[in-house]
Backbone as numpy.savetxt, mean C-alpha at the origin, in Angstrom:
# Nx Ny Nz CAx CAy CAz Cx Cy Cz
20.21 -5.33 8.88 18.88 -4.57 8.70 18.70 -4.47 7.57
17.33 -4.71 7.00 17.15 -4.64 5.91 15.82 -3.37 6.02
16.02 -2.46 4.81 14.60 -1.15 5.07 14.44 -1.21 3.72
12.83 -1.19 3.45 12.27 -0.46 2.26 11.36 0.35 2.90
11.28 0.88 1.62 10.85 2.30 1.91 9.56 2.33 0.58
8.23 3.04 0.29 7.15 2.77 -0.70 6.59 3.92 -0.38
6.36 4.42 -1.62 5.25 5.74 -2.11 4.62 5.15 -2.26
3.30 5.28 -1.75 1.72 4.68 -2.25 0.92 5.86 -2.58
-0.26 5.23 -3.28 -1.66 5.68 -3.40 -2.44 4.97 -2.81
-3.41 4.58 -1.59 -4.51 4.30 -1.30 -4.95 4.41 -0.33
-5.43 3.09 0.62 -6.90 3.58 1.67 -5.86 2.89 2.96
-5.81 3.29 4.19 -5.07 2.56 5.32 -6.31 2.28 5.93
-6.38 1.06 6.54 -7.29 0.72 7.02 -6.93 0.46 8.45
-7.90 0.04 9.26 -7.07 -0.78 10.64 -6.96 -2.31 11.03
-5.86 -2.58 11.23 -4.71 -3.88 10.77 -5.55 -4.92 10.90
-6.55 -4.82 11.89 -7.59 -5.99 12.64 -8.61 -6.69 11.00
-8.80 -5.49 10.19 -10.02 -5.75 9.21 -9.41 -6.71 8.22
-7.86 -7.03 8.44 -7.92 -8.28 7.16 -8.23 -9.39 7.78
-8.81 -10.13 8.88 -8.85 -10.77 9.96 -10.61 -11.22 9.42
-11.49 -9.58 9.38 -12.38 -9.82 9.32 -13.21 -10.03 7.43
-12.16 -9.74 7.23 -12.75 -10.11 5.39 -12.50 -11.51 5.35
-11.12 -12.02 5.86 -10.99 -13.30 5.52 -12.61 -14.20 5.89
-13.03 -13.90 6.92 -13.97 -14.61 7.42 -15.41 -14.57 6.65
-15.26 -12.81 6.33 -16.15 -12.58 5.35 -16.23 -13.68 4.53
-14.39 -13.43 3.08 -14.63 -14.14 2.27 -14.21 -15.85 2.23
-13.60 -16.36 3.13 -13.47 -17.46 3.54 -11.72 -17.68 2.32
-11.27 -16.70 2.49 -9.81 -17.00 1.41 -9.18 -15.72 2.92
-7.92 -16.33 2.25 -6.06 -15.76 2.93 -6.24 -14.10 2.32
-6.15 -13.44 3.16 -5.66 -11.91 2.70 -4.61 -11.51 2.09
-4.26 -11.65 0.86 -2.70 -11.42 0.05 -1.91 -10.62 0.92
-0.84 -10.57 0.96 0.22 -9.89 1.74 0.82 -9.59 0.31
1.20 -8.48 -0.03 2.34 -7.87 -1.19 1.04 -7.85 -2.25
1.70 -8.37 -3.84 1.14 -7.86 -4.87 -0.07 -8.89 -4.87
-1.28 -8.26 -5.56 -2.35 -8.74 -5.78 -3.20 -8.00 -6.88
-2.88 -8.54 -8.18 -3.17 -8.78 -9.11 -2.79 -7.10 -9.33
-3.59 -5.63 -9.79 -3.41 -4.42 -9.68 -2.67 -3.55 -8.25
-3.02 -4.69 -6.93 -2.83 -3.73 -6.41 -1.78 -4.49 -5.74
-1.26 -3.07 -4.08 -0.42 -3.85 -2.88 -1.00 -3.91 -2.20
-0.56 -4.85 -1.03 -1.44 -4.94 0.34 0.06 -4.86 1.24
0.25 -3.45 2.24 1.87 -3.49 2.54 0.79 -3.31 4.22
1.23 -4.43 4.79 1.05 -4.46 6.26 2.00 -4.01 6.95
2.12 -3.28 8.61 3.05 -2.87 8.96 3.02 -4.19 9.84
4.23 -4.93 9.46 4.38 -6.31 10.02 5.02 -6.34 11.74
5.85 -5.19 11.89 6.12 -5.56 13.39 5.40 -5.50 14.43
3.87 -3.86 14.32 3.28 -3.53 15.53 2.31 -3.79 14.94
1.30 -4.32 14.26 0.20 -4.32 13.49 -0.44 -2.71 13.46
0.08 -1.78 13.46 -0.56 -0.54 13.64 -1.59 0.06 12.33
-1.32 -1.03 10.61 -2.03 -0.52 9.48 -1.72 -1.46 8.85
-2.69 -1.42 7.88 -2.47 -1.93 6.73 -2.81 -0.93 5.34
-2.81 -0.23 4.31 -2.14 0.46 3.28 -2.61 -0.91 2.33
-3.60 -0.49 1.48 -3.50 -1.30 -0.02 -4.14 -0.70 -1.08
-3.58 -0.76 -2.04 -3.81 0.61 -3.37 -2.26 0.38 -4.33
-1.81 1.53 -4.86 -1.06 1.48 -5.72 0.67 2.03 -5.27
1.60 0.76 -5.52 2.66 1.60 -5.14 3.60 2.36 -6.16
4.34 3.79 -6.36 3.85 4.77 -7.19 5.84 4.65 -6.99
6.65 4.69 -6.28 8.13 4.45 -6.06 7.92 3.54 -5.26
9.40 2.64 -5.24 10.08 1.84 -4.09 11.11 1.68 -4.00
11.96 1.41 -2.93 13.39 1.22 -3.09 14.23 -0.27 -3.69
14.76 -0.02 -3.82 15.16 -1.50 -4.74 17.32 -1.53 -4.67
17.72 -2.07 -5.19 19.37 -2.28 -4.95 20.24 -1.43 -5.41
19.44 -0.83 -6.67 20.56 0.36 -7.03 20.21 1.90 -6.44
18.61 1.99 -5.74 18.03 2.61 -5.07 17.68 2.38 -3.12
18.52 1.74 -2.70 18.29 1.80 -1.55 17.56 2.70 -0.29
17.95 4.46 -0.51 16.81 5.20 0.00 16.62 6.24 -1.12
15.20 6.22 -1.08 14.32 7.35 -1.92 14.67 8.21 -1.34
15.44 9.68 -2.42 15.74 10.81 -2.58 17.31 10.47 -1.88
18.07 9.52 -1.93 19.83 9.11 -1.79 20.51 10.11 -2.62
19.98 9.24 -4.04 21.01 9.75 -5.04 20.19 11.17 -5.79
18.98 11.69 -5.43 18.20 12.67 -6.33 17.26 12.84 -5.36
16.86 14.54 -5.27 15.53 14.49 -4.85 14.48 13.88 -5.21
13.73 13.32 -4.10 12.52 12.67 -4.19 11.58 13.19 -4.86
10.96 13.28 -6.01 9.78 13.93 -6.29 8.31 13.10 -6.25
7.88 13.36 -5.46 6.36 12.72 -5.19 5.54 12.51 -5.96
5.11 11.57 -6.87 4.89 10.97 -8.04 2.97 11.76 -7.39
2.54 11.86 -8.62 0.79 12.74 -8.58 0.20 12.18 -9.56
-0.85 11.22 -9.05 -1.76 10.41 -9.96 -2.94 11.39 -10.69
-2.91 11.54 -11.74 -4.43 11.97 -12.64 -5.51 11.58 -11.71
-6.43 12.30 -11.72 -8.04 11.95 -11.11 -8.57 10.51 -10.83
-8.22 10.30 -12.57 -9.06 9.17 -13.30 -8.25 8.37 -12.60
-6.51 7.63 -12.58 -5.94 6.96 -11.75 -6.25 6.78 -10.31
-6.67 7.69 -9.92 -6.83 8.29 -8.19 -8.24 6.77 -7.93
-9.07 7.42 -9.37 -10.64 6.83 -8.91 -10.47 5.17 -9.19
-9.66 4.82 -10.03 -9.36 3.59 -10.71 -8.77 2.22 -9.74
-8.02 3.12 -8.99 -7.52 2.41 -7.56 -8.68 2.53 -6.85
-9.46 3.39 -6.58 -10.27 3.85 -5.31 -11.30 2.37 -5.29
-11.37 2.41 -6.58 -12.92 1.08 -7.03 -12.41 -0.08 -7.31
-11.28 -0.10 -7.56 -10.12 -1.31 -7.99 -10.15 -2.06 -5.68
-9.59 -0.96 -4.74 -9.97 -1.55 -3.80 -11.32 -1.48 -3.53
-12.34 -0.95 -3.54 -13.61 -1.30 -3.27 -13.64 -2.75 -3.92
-13.90 -2.63 -5.32 -14.21 -3.93 -5.65 -13.93 -5.54 -4.95
-12.36 -5.62 -4.60 -11.17 -6.50 -4.31 -11.90 -6.89 -3.16
-11.70 -5.78 -1.90 -11.65 -5.63 -1.04 -13.27 -5.53 -0.02
-13.62 -4.70 -0.78 -14.84 -3.92 0.07 -14.59 -2.66 0.74
-13.52 -2.12 0.77 -12.89 -1.24 1.49 -13.32 0.24 0.58
-13.53 1.01 1.48 -13.97 3.07 1.15 -13.78 3.43 2.35
-13.25 4.43 1.33 -13.35 5.97 2.26 -12.23 6.54 2.53
-11.26 7.77 3.23 -10.49 8.40 2.11 -9.36 8.08 2.17
-8.90 7.70 0.65 -7.64 7.47 -0.46 -6.65 8.82 0.07
-5.37 8.66 0.50 -4.35 9.36 0.49 -2.94 8.89 -0.12
-2.01 9.79 -0.45 -0.50 9.08 -0.78 0.08 8.84 0.75
0.91 7.42 0.61 1.47 7.32 1.90 2.77 7.31 1.74
3.98 8.04 2.40 5.37 7.28 1.97 5.56 6.72 3.33
6.07 5.16 3.45 6.42 3.89 4.10 7.83 3.88 4.35
8.04 3.77 5.73 9.79 2.65 5.85 9.14 1.86 6.61
10.02 0.56 6.04 9.77 -0.73 7.34 10.87 -1.27 7.42
11.12 -1.43 8.40 12.33 -1.98 8.93 12.70 -3.55 9.16
13.36 -4.08 8.49 12.90 -5.80 9.08 13.86 -6.06 9.67
């Protein structure tokens, strides 16, 4: 079993919105890195899609966030939050409430 953890700032939209976006744009919705954005799908149950920026994630040296040292929650400056919000709006047309998310995916 593989586990990935992500701490992100972005917007969570209904999973099915990616299909609407594909129909509207005629393009395949990106999975993972897209320019300076990251598109994270709940691949198991199709419950959510988060688009934003990854602020911290697990890797080979740190397989569990907070395992080797207490997890420090990264906080962006307001201007960085606005830049991410504008990027999501420009690239995907999604607007709404942006939040900080901590997500664990088991594959």
